[in-house]
KEKE-746294 format. One record per residue (C-alpha): x, y, z; residue in one letter. Coordinates in steps of 0.1 Angstrom, whole numbers, plus 5000, padded with zeros to 4 digits. Layout:
XYZA/...
// end
This chain:
500050005000M/501450344990A/502350585018S/501350955018Y/504851045007R/504550804978D/501150944968L/502451304970L/505451224949K/503251064923G/500851354922V/503651604918K/505051414889S/501751444871R/500751804878I/502252144869R/503652354896E/504352724894V/506552924918D/505653254935V/507353474909R/505553294880Q/502253334898L/502853704905D/503753764868A/500753584855S/498353784877R/499654094860N/499453944825G/496653914800S/495553554809A/495153604846K/494553274864P/491853224891V/493753164923V/492052924948I/493052904984D/492352544996V/493352595032R/491052575062E/489252885076Q/491652925106D/494652925082E/493053185059V/492553415089E/496353455091Q/496453605056G/495453535020I/496753624985I/494753924973P/491853824950G/492053454959A/488853254962I/488653054994H/487352694989I/488552455016P/489952135001R/487151925013G/484652134993Y/486652184962L/484951924940E/481452044949S/482052414948R/484752504923V/482452504892E/480252764909Q/483153004909Y/484952884877V/482352744853P/484652754823D/487152464823H/489452664799D/490152914826T/493652884841P/493552794878V/496252794904V/495552634938A/497552694969Y/497752575005C/500152635033A/503152455018S/502052314984G/501051964993N/497251984996R/497152214966S/499051944945A/496251704952F/493751984944A/495452054911A/495251684901E/491551674911T/490851984890L/492651814860T/490451504865Q/487351724865M/488351854831G/490152184839F/492752214811K/495252444829D/495252364866A/498452414886A/499752414922S/501752694939L/505152554948K/505752624985G/502252744990G/501353055010F/504453025031G/506653075000A/504453364989W/504753535022K/508453465026D/509053604991G/507753945003G/504653944980F/501554124991K/498953945012F/495954065032V/494553955065V/490953925057P/488254075077R/485853805088D/482353755099L/481853675135T/480653315144P/477153445149A/477253625115Q/478653315098Q/475553135110K/473053415103R/474253475068Y/475253125059S/472853105030R/474353415015H/477953305020V/477152985000L/476153194970I/479253264948P/477853604937E/477653704974V/480053504995G/481753635026K/483153945009E/479754034996G/478153995030Q/480754215045L/479954475018K/476354465028L/477154505064L/479154815054D/476454965032S/474055245040K/470655265025V/468055535030L/464355435027I/461755705019I/458655605038G/457855335064A/454655245047G/453454985023G/456554985001L/459155085027G/458054825052S/458854505031P/461954665015A/463354765049A/462454435065Y/464254225039Y/467254465036L/467654435074A/467354055072A/470054055044A/472354245068G/472554595053V/474454765081G/472755105082T/469255175072I/467855525074G/464055575073I/462255895066V/458655925076D/456756195095S/453555995100D/452255785129V/450955435128V/447255415121D/444955105122E/444355145084S/448055095078N/448154735092L/446554575062Q/449954615043R/452554795064Q/454254495080I/456754685102L/453954795125H/451354615147N/448254695167S/450154775199K/451955065181R/448955255168I/449655625174G/453455565176Q/455755735151P/456355505122K/460055555122V/460255445159D/458055145152S/460255055122A/463355095142K/462154855169Q/461054585144T/464154595123L/466654595152E/464754315169D/465054125136L/468754185132N/470954335159P/473654385132D/471554665117V/471755025128K/468455205121V/468555585118V/465055735121P/464056075105Y/460656175118Q/460256455093T/458956535059R/461556555032L/461856915020T/464157114998R/465757245029D/466656915045N/466956665017I/470656725009I/471756675045D/469756355049I/470756205015F/474456285015K/475855995037D/473855715021Y/475055474993D/471555414978L/468055554980I/464955334981V/461955544973D/458655414988G/456955754987S/453255774977D/453056134963N/454456314933F/455956614950P/458256384971T/459156174940R/460256474920Y/462156614950L/463856284956V/464756264919N/466256604917D/468256564948A/469656234936S/470756384903V/472456664921L/474256424945L/474656144919K/472755904941K/470955604926T/467255564933I/465355234935V/461855344926H/458555164934G/454955264930S/451555094933I/447955154923F/445254914933R/446454594916F/449254744895D/452854804905G/456054944890Q/459754914898V/462755084882S/466255204890V/467155564882F/470955594881K/471855954872P/473555994838F/473755614833D/470155594824G/466955814826P/465955994857C/462356004870Y/461656324851R/462856174818C/460155914822V/457456134839F/458156494828P/454956614845E/452656454871P/449256334859P/446156534869P/445056454905P/441856284893E/443956024873L/446355954902A/444455924935P/446355824966S/445955484984C/443655665008D/441355754979E/441655454956A/442755174978G/445354904971T/445554524974L/447454475007G/449754204992I/450854414962L/453154654981P/454854354995G/455554224960I/456854564948V/458754634980G/460554304977L/461554384941F/462954714954E/464954524981A/466254284954N/467354574932E/469054734961A/471054424970V/472154384934K/473254744932L/475154724965L/476954404955L/477454504918G/475854184906I/473154094880G/471354344857A/469654614877P/466554784862L/468455084849I/466655204818G/463854954823R/460454964840L/459054644855L/455254654854M/453354414876I/449654324871D/448654134903A/445254044889L/446553874858A/449853764874D/451653924845E/455054094844F/456154324816R/459354514811T/459454844792L/462655004779R/463155354791L/465355624774K/467155924788R/465656244776D/468456464762P/466256764768K/465556684805C/466057004825P/467556804854V/469856544838C/469756624801G/472556744779D/473557094790G/471157094819A/472057354846H/469657254874F/471057384907K/468157444930D/464857304940F/461357444932V/458557464958D/457457104955Y/454557144978E/453057414955V/454157284921S/455756974906T/456357144874A/459657104856I/462257344872P/463557624850T/467157584841P/469357834859A/
// end
């Protein structure tokens, strides 16, 4: 029976090994390899080659194709000294990878050679357990989860749309969630606004939201703003957030939010509902249309009654709010295809979804070519297009 030493000698005779200088040079070349760290978690905590993907050796066969689906992609595996990675390279070859190699001397040789490495920031044991289903997804992983924990999202409204969006963003581990709402909880809200309950009737919505979200996830810091957004306070409120999720239910606020986001170059995730119909889009200034490009002027009041006047199916804001949360996570992680330049239309009665293409208006007075918009109009009096300065 062959010993471990015999097996290792045999494997090394069959695989290709690269030294640390060859790996460093290839990482700066045109055909950059995917570098896979096959060590255990406690070893990785001591340092990792920048950009390396961590797949413990025991999970290599089951997970590698999630990260490297193309078998033509060059792959270099490394461990502490180059032994486990030699077996890993042979396994990758057996799986059909055409250019799999092992790093000679492993991480120890890389570190001793004076090459750059990083000590990774890690999730706590409690966070590892809480976000385990995220960490398993290649598009998220540990780094993505840490990015979510570092993110700051502002939600406009703690009502029908803001409630589900905030709830799922908090569950996902978005580290700071600001909520703007001047209203108090009313019994009529409870048919759809899931952040609140019967015991909190009369309580400010932002306080009720804060309690619900922080009870759900202690990792999340909720910043309440019990105020109406106005042209006087919007810049100060918006400036420190990475992303805006708009759950407002009136046109003056939507135009104000849009104009401020263009001035500050903040991306908006937009949602709106009417009875059985919902809409979702993403307005990223100058990468796609803004809200005014799509809706230059508000419709007459008789054609756009509020939920108080027209009603809405209580489940619909949940659907639309969750789409908003989904878009927010995609934007924060830089994954997928966000709804920039597209409008998702939802018909809850027919269970139909349609997507319309949206174009930026070159004559838009806020984001169009040559626009000089610098100040806000009186949005409470008029939602007309602002006059270029």
